[in-house]
Phi, psi and omega in degrees: 000133179291135183226153176233120176256129185235122173268122184206156172265359178232066179298338180292348178287344183254154003282348179057228181291349177284352181260006182241167176055209184297327180295315180294320178298321179292328178292312179294325182281358177081018177286327178215164184234139176248119181245110183262132178243112181278109183297336181292344180278001183232060181289152178280307176197154179054035179061026178257138176244000182221172181203169181288149181285142172298142179090356179088178181121164182276161175086175181235151181245141176298132181288137176294333178292317177300314182294321179301315179295319180294318181296323180294343178280350181290149171298149184304318183295329180291335182289344181265358179282157178295139186249137180230141172237130184278125185203143175299342180281346186282165176289153184288132177289134181232167178299327178296320176300314182299319180298320179291314181296322182294342179269358179267187180282342180149191182222158174237125187239137176248118180265113179282160175214158178059235185278342178130214183229158175299129184302332182293337174297312182294320183288313185291320184264007174059050174279137173265131177280135183218149183235142175261006177159167183274067177204168184241135177249169178293330181197183186267002185297315179296319179296322179297317179297324181296312183291324179294313179299318180299326179280314185297322181295345178269352179290145182305130175089351182286312175268131186305311183247116181298331181297332181293335178280320183297337180264004181298156170301144178076345185298323178244019179091358182239161173281156183289148178288164175294148178232155185219155174220186180293148005279165183293329177236132180223112182050044177080001179256125185259152171293135179307137184301326182302326182283348180260359187287332185080358180268107186297322179293320179295319178295316180300314181294321179297315181294322178297316179294323176298315179300317180296316181296314182295317179296317181298321184278320187266330182223073180304332178294317177293322181298318180295322177295319180295314180297318180298318179295320178296321180294319179296322178297318179295321181295324180295330180286000000 
């Protein structure tokens, strides 16, 4: 069973959005497991789990002793999962990363708070720093929910129709095409004729061209990556 172990000082924040819709049903149904480790239960002394940084500076850092005790409470199999710490210094999380992680046994996540954690925690326990975007949050709990949801929705049987995943943005290197439903006309705006044709090949080609156009206009960085990948494929042929 795919599992997510989360180290946090706010376990009450979970499951949050992980407890609703298909993700929540999969959690209750035993498709995946959420293991929360409350760092506050492992104080070093005087009910403290953090301390001031050497060299001065504002904020408090999570003690490596606290984390060591908390880590030892993990089930043995969870200790072998890939470990992530959320940080602006980390590489950007992508759909490709999620696809790889969802095929593993699970993940172990460390949610930082305040000034962060002692660097030796990351080094000794081989945590990879990862970022969900170029912005700063109060802590890693929201980021943890994001990566867990992104992985769980890729697990077999979680999403009702597998085809809905194959058309997702980033799945093939492109952003998703525009979509429409009834009514056919809304405030003078019509559904594209190609989608009304009933010709599946024509619809597929129209959507592909839409994806290319949208990616080129809205995310030129993704478009360049897509074009480069296509060129490499052509060269191999």
